[in-house]
N, C-alpha and C positions, 0 to 999 in steps of 0.2 A: 188287646184289640187286634183283630185280624186286618190284613192289608186292605181288603175291599171296604170294610167299615171305616177304616182310617181315611182312605181316599174320599169316601162319601162325606164323612164329617168335615174334612178339610175343604172339600168343594163347597159344602153348605156354608162354612165359615167365610170362605172367599166371597161367595155370593152375597152374604150379609154385609161384609166389610165394604164391598164396592156397589151395593144396592142393585144387584143383578138377580134375575130369576135363576133357579137351579140349572135349567137347561142352558141359559146364556153363559153362566159361569163355567159349566162343563165344556161347552163349545169353545170358549175363550181359552181355557186351560189346555184343551186338546190342540187347538190351533197354534198356540205359542209355546208348546212343549212343557207345560206345567204338569200334565198327567204323566208324561215320560219321566220327568224329574221325580215325581211322587213314587212311581213304580221302581225307579232305579235306586233311590235313596230312602226307601221306606224304613230301613233298619235304623237310620239316624233320625229321620224326621219324627218318628213316633216317640222318640225320647225327649224331644224338645217341647217347649210350651206351644200351645195352639197358636198363639199370636206370632211367635217366632217362626213357626213353620209356614204360616200364611204369608208373612213378610218375605221369607225366602222364596216361596213360590212366585210371588208377585215380581221379585227381582229377576228370576229366571225368565218369566214371560216378557218382561221389559227388554231383556237382552236378546230375546228372539222376535222382537218387533211389536210386542204388545204396548198399548198406550196407557193402560190404567196405572195410576201411581197412588 
């Protein structure tokens, strides 16, 4: 899976987990550094389970001021 597809899939999974629209999820991830994390650590994230990767992204966002848990 290439990086863009992986980020899109994880964003969609994040949206589903937190009952958000796709745009809302992307904006949240962008605002709270989740997208930056995805871009920086793609090599590791794409080897994890989908659930583990989404969990990691949510923790990064929380550490950067996000309120979703």
